[in-house]
N, C-alpha and C positions, 0 to 999 in steps of 0.2 A: 543768309547762314550761312557757313561753311558747313559741312556734313561734319565734320572733323571736330568743332566745337561744341558739337550738340552730345557729342560723348566723355563720358571721362577719362583724364588723362590716365594715359600706359605707365601701369606701373614696369620696376626692372622683374617683378618676380612673375610679370605676365611671358617673359621668354623664357621660363622654365616651365611653368605649369602648361603652357599650349600645348608644347609637344607630349607631355604626358598623356595629358588627357586628349588628343589626336590617337594615340598608341593606345590608349583605354578602347574609344569609339571605334576604331578597324577589325581589332580585336573583340569585341562586343557583337560583334557584326559577323566574323570568320567563324564565331563559336557557333551560328546558327549553320552559315555555310558547311562549317565542318559537320554537325551533325547531322547535316539531310545527306553529305558525303559517304556518312558511316554507314546508314540505314539502307543507301539504295546497292550498296557493297554487299550489307547482310542480305536486303533483300535479291539480288542476281547472284549471291554465291549458293542460294537456295531456291532457284529458279531451275526452270528446262533449260535455261541459257548457261546452268552453272559452270559446268566442262568447259566451255567456250572461254567465259568470262575469267576465270579464274587462270587459262592458260596464256591466256592476252599476259597475263604478265609476265609469264615466265622467257617470251620469245626473246630471241637476241641480239641485241643491234650494237650499232658500234661503228668503229672507222679502220683503214684498214691502209697503211702509207708503207708502200713495197715490202719488209719482211717487217714492220711493227704492224703489230695486230693489236687491236682495245675492242673487244667485245663484252659484252655483259646483259644482262638481262633488262627489260625495261621496267620490273619492281628495282632491282639493282639502280640503276641510274635515279629511278626518284628516291631511295635510300639513300645513298650515299655523295648521288650529286645534288640533286636540287635543292635536298636539306641540307645540305651542305650552306645554303644564303638562308633558311630560318634559323641558322645557328648563329651567324651572319649578323642575322639583325636582333636576334637576344641580345649577343655579345654588344652591340648598337647600342641597346636600349639602356643595360646594365651599366657603359660607361658613361656617358649622356648624366645617369643617376649619382653615380660616383662621384663626378669629377664637376657638373651644375644643380641635381637635384638635393631633394632631400636629404642624398645618405652620405651627403660631405660630411654629415658628420659622423665619426666613430661609432659613438652610441646609439646613433640613432641607427644605421646601417649594420650594430651589432646584432638586433633584434631578430630581423628577418634573416640574417645570417642563421642564428644561433638555432632557429627556429628550421632551416632549411639542415643543418646538418643533424639533427633530431628527426626531421622526415624524411631521412634518408638512414641513419642509422638503425631507430624500433623498427620499419616493416622490414630490412634486411632483417636484423638480429630473429624477428618471427618469423619469416618466411623459413628461415635455416631452421629452426624448432620445429616447424609442421614439415615441410619437404625431408628432413633428415639427409641423410646422404640417399635419396633417392636417382633416380636418373634427372629431374629438373634440378636437381642442388648448385648447380654451379650458374643456375639463368636467375641468382638473387640480385643481380643489377638491376633487372626487369620494375623492381618494385620500389625505384628509389624517386621517381621524376614525378613531377606534378604539368599537368595537359594546361596550358598559359591561357590559352583561347577559351578553352571550355568552362574554363575558371572566372572568366571575365566575365565571359557568356552570363553565369548563372549571377555574378554580382549585378549585371547589369536590368536582370530580372527583378531586383528589388529595387532599382534605384536607388532615389536620395535616399531612403529610409537606411541605409548606411555612410557613415563617416569615411572621410575621403582617406582618413589615416589607413583605415581596415583593407580599403584598394591598394595601396601604397604598399603596405606591410606584406598582403597577399602577392602583388606582380614583383615584387622583389625578391620574395620566399622563390616563387615559383621560378625566377630568374636561377636564383642562384642554384637551384639543384637539378637546374636543367645544364648548366656551367659543368657540377659537379657530377651529374649523369654521363655527359658526355666526356668527362676528364676517366671517368673507369671506363670505357668504351674504347676510347683508345687504348687505353693499359691493359685490361684485361680481356678484352673481344679484338683483341687483333692479334694478326700471325705473327712468324716467325720473324725479329727485323732485320731487315736487310739496312746496314749500317751505312755503304754507298748512297741508297734513294735519301737514308735519313739525314746524310749530309748535304742532299743535293736541296733536298728542303731545309735544311738550315742556312743553305748559302742564298734562296730565295727570301726567305725571312731578313734576311741583313741586307740585301741589294733592296728590300722595299723600307727597310728603316735610313737606309742612307740614302735614296730617291726624293722620301719625306724631308731630312733634313736639308737635301739641296734645291727645296724649294720647288720640287717637280708636281703640279698638281692633275695633272691630268690624270681622269678615272680610267680611261683606257688601256692605260702602261700598271698601273695599280693591276685590275682585272686579270692583263694578259700576265704580268707575273704572280699574280693568285693560282690561277689556273694552274701556272706552270708547278709552285708547290700542290696544290688536291696533287697531281697526277704523280708528285715524286712520295709525297704521303701517302695515297694510295697501294703503291709498288712498295713501299716499307717496311709496312705491317701494322704502321702505326692508323687508329680507323683515320680516312679522309676526313670526314666531317669535322676534324677538328679544326682545322685550317682555318674556317671558319669563325670559330670562336676566337684562334688568335689573333685573325686580322678586325673582327671588332672590335679588338680588345686595344688594336693598334693605332685604332683610327682619331686623329684630331677632333678634342672638344671643341677648343676654342675655331670661332670664325679669323679669317687671317687681315680682311680687313675691317677696320673698325667704323662704326657708325658715325662718326664725326668725321671719316675721310672719306667714306659714301659717300655724303651730304657735300663735301666740298666736289665729288667728283661729278654726281649729278648736278650741283649749282652749276658747274661751268659748262655742261650740255644746254643746259637749260637758259643759261644766257643767251644763245645762239636765238639771231632773231631769227623769223621764218624764212625759207627756201629752201635753195637745192644745197647745202653745205658736206654732205657726206659720203658721194660718190668722188672719183679720184684718189690720190696721191697727199690727202691734206691732212691738216692739224687738226681740220673738224674730224672726221673718219678716225683719227688715231685716238680724240676725246672720247668719243665715242664707242671703238672698242672697249677702250679703257673704263667706261661705265657698265659696258656688258659685260666685262669679268668682275668689278669690283662688287657690281647687283650680284651676280652665285657667288662671289668669295663672303659677302658679308655675312650668309650664314655658312656655322662648321658643318666640314665634314661630315659628321656625325646626323647630323638633320637634313644635310639632302641625300645623303646614302637612304637613308631612313624613311624620307619622303619618298624616294623612288622605287626603293624594295619593297616596304612593309605592304601595301597593297598585292603585290604576286604574290610573295610568300604568302599573305591569310588566305586569298580567295582564287590562288592558282594552284600552287605548291603544296601546300596543306591538305584542300582535294583533294588531289590527286596521289600525293600518300595515302587518306583515309580509303580511297578506291582501291588503292593496290595493298592495304594490310587488313584492314576491317571484314574481308569478306569471310566468312567462317563457316563450311556448311554445314548445319547441324545434323542435317536426318542423316542418320546412318553412317554418323562419325563417332569414333571409337574417344571418349575421355577417360582421362586420368584425374579421379574424381577428388584426388589427396592433391594431388597438386593445383585445379583449380580452388581447393580449396584454402588452399595455403596463399593463391596469389590472391584469394577477394579477401582474405583474413588482414593481410599485412599491409593495404591499399584502406582496407577501412579502419582497421583499430591499429595498425603499427604504426601509417600518418601521422591523425588526430593525437595521439599520446604522445610522437613523438615530439611535435610540435609544441604541441602545448607546456609539454615537460621542461623542454630544452628553452623556452621561451620563459620560465616561470625562474629557472637555475639563472638564467643569463639575468635579470631583472633586480632577483634578491642579490647576486652575488654583484650587483654595480655597474655589471659590462655594458649591460644593454639601458634605452630609456624605455617605456612604455607610454604611447602620446595618452592624455588624460582621456579626448573622447574614444579610444579603441579599449573599451570594458574585457575583461578576463572570458566573460560572457560568447563576446562578440568574435574574439579569440579564439575560442574553441570553433565556436559555429564555422570560421571561416579555416579552420583546421582538421575537417570532416570534410570540406570541399577540396581539402589538396590530394584527399583520395583519388581524382580524378585523376586518372595516372594513361590517359587515354595515347596521346601520340606519340609521347618517348618511351612507352611499358611495349607498346606494339613494335618501335624501331628496335631497341633493345633485344626484346624477344626473339626478331627476325634472326639477330645475330646471336643469342645465348642457347637456342632451342632447335633440337634436331624435328623435322616435318613429323612425326611419330606424337610429339606430343604438343606441338605447336597452337592447334585446334583451343586441346584443355586451357591452354594458359590465356589465348586471346577472350576464350572465352569467362575466364577470371576476371578478367581487367575491362572486359568490356561490361560485365554484372557489377564489379565495383565499383567502375567510373559512373554506372547509370542509381545507381543505392547512395554513393557519397553526394551525387549530383543533388538528388533530390532529397536525403536528409539533412543536409547544409543550407539548402533554401530554406527549407521549414521550420527549422533550427533558430535561423537566422532575423526570418520573419516574425518568427515569434518573439524571440531576444530584441527585436526592434520596436514591436508592439507595447510590451512590457516597459522599457524606461522611456517611451512615448505618453504612456503612462502614468509613469512617473515624474514625471517631469511636470504633467499638464498638474498634478495635484498639487505638488508643490509649486506650483504658479498659481 
């Protein structure tokens, strides 16, 4: 009996849910790796090797081509260069969910959008209220975003006890406010605008759109143009990581080769009898080459790019980012208690309040739909988890704050992330246990 006949037939929905579940699995594992990297950075920053460890990230690295020099610190290349791929993957996942996933329904998408907006406005307002017009008031953007990997990692701890609707809601929320935060970075934390460089970046964007419409499918061409666009944005005064967001949202969500065409092409190759048909300038070799292209192009560019880049982002780029940014030398460092408190309170209180309040308003105004298995209690517990702001918070902090207060900010970010993770997981565990008990009693 064929192995395939022993399984249930595949449903069209499988093509939508499998990439989403793969994304969740990688993010859950990435959360553990990210946590270990952050702990290692903290340990090394407070060890006898602290000076050497912290100095490593300030070493200049770059290229010189005649009169053209492009030199940055190692930390800068990680934060502005490698993290562009992080935002690219985030934008790819958002595009896939909007084009192919459950967020195709505007009212379903409206719930995490509203929650993300509330989760950005409320903590910023609370931060400004506490920080006032002090030395760190301009760093309000640091309290806007949720760390996707740590959030999904916390949900993985709870396993099957939480509904899939909560996972989708929180992942979508985290992606939306990551996109919002990087837009704020691009506008609010860039330098003076260089309009010539900005025009060059715009021409690069037009070129990418044009060759896509013409049917060019070679990924190296797009990466070369994307690299040129990154350099232009870096010189323009707009934060260069915006390149990742723009290109990710531009990636086609549909495959070029349909399933029907793929089967017809593969059937033609399979019809050849055993033998050496593939060498030489033959029709068989052309058919084999066509089958290779068809096999590749049966997957949408979004899926192919995400499958290729997501593991590298999750297990290489983000741990490197944590090592470069999470090291806080606590002993002997001077801290600003007011600024640390403002950061901590904004994540711990501002994020969940904004998420729950704006979700409630969106549902009551009938702009959004709340899934039946996503209770308000579960949503509130998930709201606590949105206070985990590690990656983006450190990313924006490095841009927004001066060196004299950066350790105070990092302490607030790390403390709030740990507290939000612990309280969120405990609350969700309690709520799911209570709901299971109620269902068991009713049954």
